[in-house]
N, C-alpha and C positions, 0 to 999 in steps of 0.2 A: 504494500501500500505506499501512498504518496508520502513523504517527507516534509509535505509543505505547511505553511502556518495553519492551525486549525479552521475548520470550514464552520462558517455562521451562516445557516439555512433557514429559510422559511419553506416548509413544505406543506403543502394541502394536497387532501384526497378529495374531489369533487364526484359527483353521482352518476358516473361512466362505467360501462362495463370496463373490465381489464385491471381487476385487483391483483394479477398476478405480475405487473408491473410495478404496481406500490410495494408489495409484499417483496420482489427482488429487489427493488433500491432498497428500501428500508434495511433489508439483510446485509448489504454492503455497507449500508450508512454507519448501521451500529459500530462496525470495524475502523471507521474513520475519525483521528480527534478532532473534535468541535462540539458544535450545539446547534440543536434545530429547533425550531418552535413548530408545532405540530398540529395543525388544523384540519380535523375531516368532519365532512359535512353530515348529516345526518342521511341523508342518500345514500353516499358514499359506504356509511356503515353497512347500511342495508345489503348494498351491493356486494360488499366484502363478504356478510354473513351467507348468503346466496351462492355465492359464486365458491367460497371455500366448505361451505356447508359447517361453518364455525359458529359457535358461540360467542360471538363478540357484541359489544354494545357500545365500547367507548375506544377513544385512541389507545389508552392504557391496555385496552385487551387485543388492539390489532398487533403492539408491540409486543405484547407477549404470545401472541399465535405465532408468531415470526420468532421470538428467540425458540420456543418449545420446538419448532418445527424443523430449523436448520442449524440451532446452536451457534449464534456467529459469536465472536469474542466482541464484549462489551464495552468499548472504549468511548465511544459519543454519548453525550449527555441530551435528553430528550424534554422540552417545556412542552407541557399540554396548556393548549387555550381552547376557549369553547367558541364553536361556528358562530353562535349570535350575539358573542360579546365584542359587539363593533367599538368599545372604549378600551380594549386591550391594548398592552405594549406595542406590539407591531402594527398597530393602527395608527400610528405616528411615524414622521420620518425623522425625528430626534433619535429614534432608536436605528441600529446599524444592523445591515447583515449582506451578505456577500451576494447573495441572489435568492430567488424564490420559484419553486416547482410546483405547477399544479398536475398531478399525477394521479389517476387519469383526470382530462378536464372533460366536464360537459358541455354542450352546445349551450344550454343556460349560462352558464359560469363564464363562456365566452363571449354570448351576447351583452352579458353585464357588465364585463369589463370593458369591453368596445366604447361601450355608451356611458360609463363612468358613473354608474350605476353602484352604490358601495351600502346594499342592506345586510350585507353578513363580514363577518371577518375575513373571509377568504376574498371578497369582491373588495374590499377596503386595503388589504395588504398587497393586493395587486396593483390597486392604483398607487397606493404610496410606493410601489418601485417603479412604476413608470414616470412618476411625476420626479422620484428623486435620481431617475437614470440609472437604475439597478437593474440587473440583469432577471427578467422575467420569461421563465420557460413555460410553456404551455404545452400540454400531451393529449391532445384529443384523440378518443380512440372511438371514430363514427364512420360509419360509411353506409352508403354514398352521402356527398355532401351536397345539399341544396344549393342555390345562390344565396340566400342569406350565410350559409357558414361560411362560405366563400369570401363573400364581402367583409363579413366582422373578421376573420382571421387576415385577412390583407390589411385591415385597417391597423390591427394591432400591430402586424409586422411592421408596417408603416411609422408606428406609434413609438416602436423599439423591442417590441416585446419577440422572442424566439419561437417559433411554432413547430413542434417537432412530434408529428403524428405519430401514434403507435403503429409503426410499419417495420417491424423486425425483418433483416436479412436473412438469407438461407445459404449464403455461400459459407457460413461458417458449420455447416450440416449438423442443425440441431437435433439432440436426441430427445428432448423434453421440452414440457412447456415451460421449465425453469430456465432451458437455455434460451427461449425466446425472450423471456423477462430480463434474463440476463443482458442480452442484447441491446435493448432498452435502457437498461441502468448504465451500460459502459457509454453508450452515444449522451446519455444525460450527464455524468457524471464528466466526459471531455468537455461538453458546453459550458459545465462549471469549473472549467481550467484544471481538472484533475485528469492525472493520464493512469485511469486503472482499465485493466485488461481482463475481461472476464469470458472473453472468444479469440481466436485466432485473427489477426488484422489479416486483411485481403493481399493476397501475397502470390500472384499467377506465376 
């Protein structure tokens, strides 16, 4: 793992399918020095519960599920924030983080961030990330896209966000769903400036 300075991250889960991507990202994140403010939406908890058939009710439960399933080395510190708490610390630009990732990112969340609507902490922290010119990575897991989706994502790209659809490659010859999750986790960490290799690089 990287020997760089500790990573300060805001991580959100919105209510889209693709819990595997969040779970594998969390697994690796636990092994990296730093701290993360973790904000899962109620819809994301429901999706995680259904896709993993897991008894999870909170962000703490999600992390405990990941720990028990893959037993990562725990060096990262997590701060849990409530989805509805728009007055939390990460709702203000006076607090500093290196980047924010919404993984997975629903089209409702994309639309809200694009229009500046900040009715919950995910939307507010994303709005702060944009206005403070901090890295904002949105990982939508939707197909197909309609024109509204595409226009919203283009507007966010133009505003400074990085749109990284959950579209794993297959040249690494994945053998499991975890391999697909690791592909996206690697790509996201690289976007955050962390050289973490969970699959072989393309080398024809």
